[in-house]
PyMOL Python script that loads the backbone (N, CA, C, O; Angstrom):
from pymol import cmd

cmd.read_pdbstr("""\
ATOM      1  N   MET A   1     -25.224  12.505  63.760  1.00  0.00           N
ATOM      2  CA  MET A   1     -24.128  13.288  63.468  1.00  0.00           C
ATOM      3  C   MET A   1     -22.964  13.527  64.574  1.00  0.00           C
ATOM      4  O   MET A   1     -23.292  13.667  65.752  1.00  0.00           O
ATOM      5  N   ILE A   2     -21.727  13.568  64.218  1.00  0.00           N
ATOM      6  CA  ILE A   2     -20.838  13.725  65.513  1.00  0.00           C
ATOM      7  C   ILE A   2     -20.489  15.238  65.368  1.00  0.00           C
ATOM      8  O   ILE A   2     -20.180  15.717  64.277  1.00  0.00           O
ATOM      9  N   ARG A   3     -20.554  15.979  66.537  1.00  0.00           N
ATOM     10  CA  ARG A   3     -20.286  17.219  66.639  1.00  0.00           C
ATOM     11  C   ARG A   3     -19.025  17.226  67.656  1.00  0.00           C
ATOM     12  O   ARG A   3     -18.915  16.507  68.650  1.00  0.00           O
ATOM     13  N   ARG A   4     -18.143  18.145  67.219  1.00  0.00           N
ATOM     14  CA  ARG A   4     -17.085  18.257  68.182  1.00  0.00           C
ATOM     15  C   ARG A   4     -16.925  19.519  68.904  1.00  0.00           C
ATOM     16  O   ARG A   4     -17.484  20.536  68.494  1.00  0.00           O
ATOM     17  N   ARG A   5     -16.330  19.517  69.761  1.00  0.00           N
ATOM     18  CA  ARG A   5     -15.844  20.941  70.415  1.00  0.00           C
ATOM     19  C   ARG A   5     -15.140  21.806  69.721  1.00  0.00           C
ATOM     20  O   ARG A   5     -14.124  21.349  69.199  1.00  0.00           O
ATOM     21  N   VAL A   6     -15.368  22.891  69.561  1.00  0.00           N
ATOM     22  CA  VAL A   6     -14.542  23.650  68.863  1.00  0.00           C
ATOM     23  C   VAL A   6     -13.091  24.053  69.633  1.00  0.00           C
ATOM     24  O   VAL A   6     -12.907  24.346  70.815  1.00  0.00           O
ATOM     25  N   HIS A   7     -12.153  23.958  68.541  1.00  0.00           N
ATOM     26  CA  HIS A   7     -10.717  24.196  69.281  1.00  0.00           C
ATOM     27  C   HIS A   7     -10.466  25.711  69.329  1.00  0.00           C
ATOM     28  O   HIS A   7     -11.331  26.486  68.920  1.00  0.00           O
ATOM     29  N   LYS A   8      -9.210  26.176  69.858  1.00  0.00           N
ATOM     30  CA  LYS A   8      -8.873  27.555  70.185  1.00  0.00           C
ATOM     31  C   LYS A   8      -9.209  28.215  68.978  1.00  0.00           C
ATOM     32  O   LYS A   8     -10.083  29.075  69.080  1.00  0.00           O
ATOM     33  N   ARG A   9      -8.666  27.992  67.741  1.00  0.00           N
ATOM     34  CA  ARG A   9      -9.281  28.601  66.468  1.00  0.00           C
ATOM     35  C   ARG A   9      -9.396  27.549  65.369  1.00  0.00           C
ATOM     36  O   ARG A   9      -8.598  26.626  65.205  1.00  0.00           O
ATOM     37  N   PRO A  10     -10.498  27.799  64.624  1.00  0.00           N
ATOM     38  CA  PRO A  10     -10.855  26.824  63.732  1.00  0.00           C
ATOM     39  C   PRO A  10      -9.997  26.897  62.517  1.00  0.00           C
ATOM     40  O   PRO A  10      -9.789  27.989  61.989  1.00  0.00           O
ATOM     41  N   LEU A  11      -9.457  25.733  62.016  1.00  0.00           N
ATOM     42  CA  LEU A  11      -8.551  25.608  61.016  1.00  0.00           C
ATOM     43  C   LEU A  11      -9.194  25.639  59.681  1.00  0.00           C
ATOM     44  O   LEU A  11      -9.838  24.681  59.254  1.00  0.00           O
ATOM     45  N   HIS A  12      -9.021  26.732  59.029  1.00  0.00           N
ATOM     46  CA  HIS A  12      -9.869  27.164  57.737  1.00  0.00           C
ATOM     47  C   HIS A  12     -11.090  26.385  57.548  1.00  0.00           C
ATOM     48  O   HIS A  12     -11.420  25.880  56.475  1.00  0.00           O
ATOM     49  N   SER A  13     -11.912  26.294  58.924  1.00  0.00           N
ATOM     50  CA  SER A  13     -13.279  25.722  59.083  1.00  0.00           C
ATOM     51  C   SER A  13     -13.464  24.759  58.043  1.00  0.00           C
ATOM     52  O   SER A  13     -13.851  25.048  56.910  1.00  0.00           O
ATOM     53  N   VAL A  14     -13.172  23.571  58.459  1.00  0.00           N
ATOM     54  CA  VAL A  14     -13.569  22.422  57.711  1.00  0.00           C
ATOM     55  C   VAL A  14     -14.594  21.847  58.429  1.00  0.00           C
ATOM     56  O   VAL A  14     -14.256  21.391  59.521  1.00  0.00           O
ATOM     57  N   PRO A  15     -15.795  21.737  58.108  1.00  0.00           N
ATOM     58  CA  PRO A  15     -16.820  21.015  58.995  1.00  0.00           C
ATOM     59  C   PRO A  15     -16.915  19.546  58.785  1.00  0.00           C
ATOM     60  O   PRO A  15     -18.015  19.023  58.609  1.00  0.00           O
ATOM     61  N   VAL A  16     -15.778  18.835  58.795  1.00  0.00           N
ATOM     62  CA  VAL A  16     -15.917  17.485  58.732  1.00  0.00           C
ATOM     63  C   VAL A  16     -15.259  16.746  59.755  1.00  0.00           C
ATOM     64  O   VAL A  16     -14.047  16.922  59.879  1.00  0.00           O
ATOM     65  N   ALA A  17     -15.910  15.862  60.593  1.00  0.00           N
ATOM     66  CA  ALA A  17     -15.318  15.120  61.659  1.00  0.00           C
ATOM     67  C   ALA A  17     -14.174  14.366  61.263  1.00  0.00           C
ATOM     68  O   ALA A  17     -14.118  13.782  60.181  1.00  0.00           O
ATOM     69  N   GLY A  18     -13.142  14.362  62.222  1.00  0.00           N
ATOM     70  CA  GLY A  18     -11.937  13.606  62.089  1.00  0.00           C
ATOM     71  C   GLY A  18     -11.102  13.973  60.787  1.00  0.00           C
ATOM     72  O   GLY A  18     -10.515  13.108  60.137  1.00  0.00           O
ATOM     73  N   SER A  19     -11.092  15.353  60.449  1.00  0.00           N
ATOM     74  CA  SER A  19     -10.271  15.761  59.365  1.00  0.00           C
ATOM     75  C   SER A  19      -8.911  15.563  59.686  1.00  0.00           C
ATOM     76  O   SER A  19      -8.576  15.681  60.865  1.00  0.00           O
ATOM     77  N   PRO A  20      -7.829  15.197  58.569  1.00  0.00           N
ATOM     78  CA  PRO A  20      -6.509  14.848  58.860  1.00  0.00           C
ATOM     79  C   PRO A  20      -5.851  16.170  59.301  1.00  0.00           C
ATOM     80  O   PRO A  20      -5.111  16.141  60.285  1.00  0.00           O
ATOM     81  N   PRO A  21      -6.072  17.350  58.631  1.00  0.00           N
ATOM     82  CA  PRO A  21      -5.517  18.659  59.387  1.00  0.00           C
ATOM     83  C   PRO A  21      -5.826  18.785  60.678  1.00  0.00           C
ATOM     84  O   PRO A  21      -5.012  19.304  61.441  1.00  0.00           O
ATOM     85  N   ALA A  22      -7.048  18.331  61.126  1.00  0.00           N
ATOM     86  CA  ALA A  22      -7.237  18.861  62.440  1.00  0.00           C
ATOM     87  C   ALA A  22      -6.469  18.349  63.547  1.00  0.00           C
ATOM     88  O   ALA A  22      -6.396  19.011  64.582  1.00  0.00           O
ATOM     89  N   ARG A  23      -5.854  17.169  63.428  1.00  0.00           N
ATOM     90  CA  ARG A  23      -5.154  16.531  64.308  1.00  0.00           C
ATOM     91  C   ARG A  23      -3.642  16.326  63.580  1.00  0.00           C
ATOM     92  O   ARG A  23      -3.471  16.401  62.363  1.00  0.00           O
ATOM     93  N   GLY A  24      -2.583  16.053  64.569  1.00  0.00           N
ATOM     94  CA  GLY A  24      -1.397  15.823  63.875  1.00  0.00           C
ATOM     95  C   GLY A  24      -0.534  17.006  63.982  1.00  0.00           C
ATOM     96  O   GLY A  24      -0.940  18.049  64.494  1.00  0.00           O
ATOM     97  N   SER A  25       0.819  16.844  63.440  1.00  0.00           N
ATOM     98  CA  SER A  25       1.748  17.882  63.600  1.00  0.00           C
ATOM     99  C   SER A  25       1.567  19.029  62.690  1.00  0.00           C
ATOM    100  O   SER A  25       0.970  18.860  61.627  1.00  0.00           O
ATOM    101  N   ARG A  26       2.077  20.288  63.054  1.00  0.00           N
ATOM    102  CA  ARG A  26       1.652  21.577  62.177  1.00  0.00           C
ATOM    103  C   ARG A  26       2.233  21.425  60.724  1.00  0.00           C
ATOM    104  O   ARG A  26       1.498  21.760  59.795  1.00  0.00           O
ATOM    105  N   GLY A  27       3.442  20.967  60.462  1.00  0.00           N
ATOM    106  CA  GLY A  27       4.173  20.846  59.212  1.00  0.00           C
ATOM    107  C   GLY A  27       3.292  19.995  58.343  1.00  0.00           C
ATOM    108  O   GLY A  27       3.112  20.279  57.158  1.00  0.00           O
ATOM    109  N   ARG A  28       2.698  18.868  58.969  1.00  0.00           N
ATOM    110  CA  ARG A  28       1.920  17.925  58.052  1.00  0.00           C
ATOM    111  C   ARG A  28       0.614  18.581  57.722  1.00  0.00           C
ATOM    112  O   ARG A  28       0.010  18.238  56.706  1.00  0.00           O
ATOM    113  N   LEU A  29       0.106  19.583  58.591  1.00  0.00           N
ATOM    114  CA  LEU A  29      -1.078  20.129  58.415  1.00  0.00           C
ATOM    115  C   LEU A  29      -1.038  21.091  57.033  1.00  0.00           C
ATOM    116  O   LEU A  29      -2.005  21.138  56.273  1.00  0.00           O
ATOM    117  N   VAL A  30       0.064  21.767  56.828  1.00  0.00           N
ATOM    118  CA  VAL A  30       0.168  22.619  55.598  1.00  0.00           C
ATOM    119  C   VAL A  30      -0.031  21.599  54.387  1.00  0.00           C
ATOM    120  O   VAL A  30      -0.904  21.794  53.542  1.00  0.00           O
ATOM    121  N   ARG A  31       0.827  20.501  54.350  1.00  0.00           N
ATOM    122  CA  ARG A  31       0.698  19.550  52.981  1.00  0.00           C
ATOM    123  C   ARG A  31      -0.499  18.878  52.968  1.00  0.00           C
ATOM    124  O   ARG A  31      -1.040  18.747  51.870  1.00  0.00           O
ATOM    125  N   ALA A  32      -1.121  18.350  54.095  1.00  0.00           N
ATOM    126  CA  ALA A  32      -2.274  17.602  54.095  1.00  0.00           C
ATOM    127  C   ALA A  32      -3.383  18.540  53.993  1.00  0.00           C
ATOM    128  O   ALA A  32      -4.438  18.031  53.615  1.00  0.00           O
ATOM    129  N   GLY A  33      -3.396  19.666  54.215  1.00  0.00           N
ATOM    130  CA  GLY A  33      -4.553  20.647  54.078  1.00  0.00           C
ATOM    131  C   GLY A  33      -4.886  20.845  52.719  1.00  0.00           C
ATOM    132  O   GLY A  33      -6.065  20.858  52.366  1.00  0.00           O
ATOM    133  N   ILE A  34      -3.890  21.012  51.870  1.00  0.00           N
ATOM    134  CA  ILE A  34      -4.130  21.250  50.223  1.00  0.00           C
ATOM    135  C   ILE A  34      -5.141  20.023  49.880  1.00  0.00           C
ATOM    136  O   ILE A  34      -6.344  20.129  49.642  1.00  0.00           O
ATOM    137  N   ASP A  35      -4.389  18.871  49.910  1.00  0.00           N
ATOM    138  CA  ASP A  35      -5.336  17.662  49.564  1.00  0.00           C
ATOM    139  C   ASP A  35      -6.612  17.358  50.216  1.00  0.00           C
ATOM    140  O   ASP A  35      -7.535  16.741  49.686  1.00  0.00           O
ATOM    141  N   TRP A  36      -6.598  17.820  51.365  1.00  0.00           N
ATOM    142  CA  TRP A  36      -7.841  17.530  52.172  1.00  0.00           C
ATOM    143  C   TRP A  36      -8.964  18.579  51.696  1.00  0.00           C
ATOM    144  O   TRP A  36     -10.170  18.337  51.645  1.00  0.00           O
ATOM    145  N   TYR A  37      -8.339  19.785  51.358  1.00  0.00           N
ATOM    146  CA  TYR A  37      -9.159  20.747  50.922  1.00  0.00           C
ATOM    147  C   TYR A  37     -10.009  20.400  49.424  1.00  0.00           C
ATOM    148  O   TYR A  37     -11.210  20.602  49.243  1.00  0.00           O
ATOM    149  N   GLN A  38      -9.136  19.885  48.524  1.00  0.00           N
ATOM    150  CA  GLN A  38      -9.698  19.358  47.358  1.00  0.00           C
ATOM    151  C   GLN A  38     -10.568  18.186  47.655  1.00  0.00           C
ATOM    152  O   GLN A  38     -11.600  18.119  46.988  1.00  0.00           O
ATOM    153  N   LEU A  39     -10.351  17.277  48.505  1.00  0.00           N
ATOM    154  CA  LEU A  39     -11.281  16.168  48.983  1.00  0.00           C
ATOM    155  C   LEU A  39     -12.601  16.710  49.331  1.00  0.00           C
ATOM    156  O   LEU A  39     -13.670  16.318  48.864  1.00  0.00           O
ATOM    157  N   VAL A  40     -12.406  17.783  50.320  1.00  0.00           N
ATOM    158  CA  VAL A  40     -13.646  18.233  50.789  1.00  0.00           C
ATOM    159  C   VAL A  40     -14.647  18.896  49.625  1.00  0.00           C
ATOM    160  O   VAL A  40     -15.861  18.709  49.552  1.00  0.00           O
ATOM    161  N   ARG A  41     -13.931  19.618  48.843  1.00  0.00           N
ATOM    162  CA  ARG A  41     -14.629  20.213  47.699  1.00  0.00           C
ATOM    163  C   ARG A  41     -15.254  19.411  46.753  1.00  0.00           C
ATOM    164  O   ARG A  41     -16.282  19.737  46.159  1.00  0.00           O
ATOM    165  N   ALA A  42     -14.595  18.270  46.589  1.00  0.00           N
ATOM    166  CA  ALA A  42     -15.273  17.099  45.773  1.00  0.00           C
ATOM    167  C   ALA A  42     -16.394  16.494  46.557  1.00  0.00           C
ATOM    168  O   ALA A  42     -17.354  16.014  45.954  1.00  0.00           O
ATOM    169  N   ARG A  43     -16.336  16.486  47.800  1.00  0.00           N
ATOM    170  CA  ARG A  43     -17.660  15.878  48.434  1.00  0.00           C
ATOM    171  C   ARG A  43     -18.665  16.743  48.500  1.00  0.00           C
ATOM    172  O   ARG A  43     -19.832  16.384  48.348  1.00  0.00           O
ATOM    173  N   ILE A  44     -18.295  18.035  48.745  1.00  0.00           N
ATOM    174  CA  ILE A  44     -19.393  19.108  48.656  1.00  0.00           C
ATOM    175  C   ILE A  44     -20.153  19.250  47.453  1.00  0.00           C
ATOM    176  O   ILE A  44     -21.366  19.462  47.455  1.00  0.00           O
ATOM    177  N   GLU A  45     -19.260  19.105  46.144  1.00  0.00           N
ATOM    178  CA  GLU A  45     -19.921  19.175  44.728  1.00  0.00           C
ATOM    179  C   GLU A  45     -20.683  17.894  44.807  1.00  0.00           C
ATOM    180  O   GLU A  45     -21.898  17.920  44.612  1.00  0.00           O
ATOM    181  N   ARG A  46     -20.128  16.881  45.052  1.00  0.00           N
ATOM    182  CA  ARG A  46     -21.045  15.521  45.038  1.00  0.00           C
ATOM    183  C   ARG A  46     -22.353  15.651  45.755  1.00  0.00           C
ATOM    184  O   ARG A  46     -23.386  15.220  45.241  1.00  0.00           O
ATOM    185  N   TYR A  47     -22.338  16.243  46.947  1.00  0.00           N
ATOM    186  CA  TYR A  47     -23.380  16.292  47.806  1.00  0.00           C
ATOM    187  C   TYR A  47     -24.394  17.278  47.127  1.00  0.00           C
ATOM    188  O   TYR A  47     -25.582  16.955  47.121  1.00  0.00           O
ATOM    189  N   GLN A  48     -23.980  18.514  46.528  1.00  0.00           N
ATOM    190  CA  GLN A  48     -24.647  19.461  45.907  1.00  0.00           C
ATOM    191  C   GLN A  48     -25.559  18.744  44.833  1.00  0.00           C
ATOM    192  O   GLN A  48     -26.777  18.915  44.804  1.00  0.00           O
ATOM    193  N   LEU A  49     -24.853  17.902  43.925  1.00  0.00           N
ATOM    194  CA  LEU A  49     -25.273  17.150  42.879  1.00  0.00           C
ATOM    195  C   LEU A  49     -26.601  16.261  43.380  1.00  0.00           C
ATOM    196  O   LEU A  49     -27.663  16.225  42.758  1.00  0.00           O
ATOM    197  N   VAL A  50     -26.364  15.645  44.465  1.00  0.00           N
ATOM    198  CA  VAL A  50     -27.182  14.422  44.955  1.00  0.00           C
ATOM    199  C   VAL A  50     -28.350  15.142  45.349  1.00  0.00           C
ATOM    200  O   VAL A  50     -29.454  14.662  45.090  1.00  0.00           O
ATOM    201  N   SER A  51     -28.229  16.403  46.033  1.00  0.00           N
ATOM    202  CA  SER A  51     -29.366  17.186  46.573  1.00  0.00           C
ATOM    203  C   SER A  51     -30.209  17.834  45.563  1.00  0.00           C
ATOM    204  O   SER A  51     -31.400  18.035  45.798  1.00  0.00           O
ATOM    205  N   ALA A  52     -29.566  18.236  44.249  1.00  0.00           N
ATOM    206  CA  ALA A  52     -30.139  18.803  43.243  1.00  0.00           C
ATOM    207  C   ALA A  52     -31.135  17.726  42.600  1.00  0.00           C
ATOM    208  O   ALA A  52     -32.263  18.025  42.209  1.00  0.00           O
ATOM    209  N   ARG A  53     -30.533  16.304  42.529  1.00  0.00           N
ATOM    210  CA  ARG A  53     -31.237  15.427  42.130  1.00  0.00           C
ATOM    211  C   ARG A  53     -32.571  15.046  42.960  1.00  0.00           C
ATOM    212  O   ARG A  53     -33.639  14.640  42.503  1.00  0.00           O
ATOM    213  N   ILE A  54     -32.249  15.267  44.178  1.00  0.00           N
ATOM    214  CA  ILE A  54     -33.553  14.880  44.986  1.00  0.00           C
ATOM    215  C   ILE A  54     -34.641  15.911  44.785  1.00  0.00           C
ATOM    216  O   ILE A  54     -35.825  15.574  44.814  1.00  0.00           O
ATOM    217  N   GLU A  55     -34.235  17.257  44.566  1.00  0.00           N
ATOM    218  CA  GLU A  55     -35.086  18.266  44.531  1.00  0.00           C
ATOM    219  C   GLU A  55     -35.844  17.936  43.182  1.00  0.00           C
ATOM    220  O   GLU A  55     -37.052  18.172  43.175  1.00  0.00           O
ATOM    221  N   ARG A  56     -35.397  17.534  42.297  1.00  0.00           N
ATOM    222  CA  ARG A  56     -36.005  17.510  41.025  1.00  0.00           C
ATOM    223  C   ARG A  56     -37.211  16.446  40.951  1.00  0.00           C
ATOM    224  O   ARG A  56     -37.846  16.304  39.906  1.00  0.00           O
TER     225      ARG A  56
END
""", "prot")
cmd.dss("prot")
cmd.show_as("cartoon", "prot")
cmd.util.cbc("prot")
cmd.orient("prot")
């Protein structure tokens, strides 16, 4: 797993390496952050589904 050094302030704490909002201009961060947030949530939901299936 890739661990990154924490920047000055965490951007709404997205624990995913190489997230689009993490790098790039500030203006793009606001627009991309919304799409990225949805993408991360979908990934988390999928992960929870998989982990639940493994537990069973």
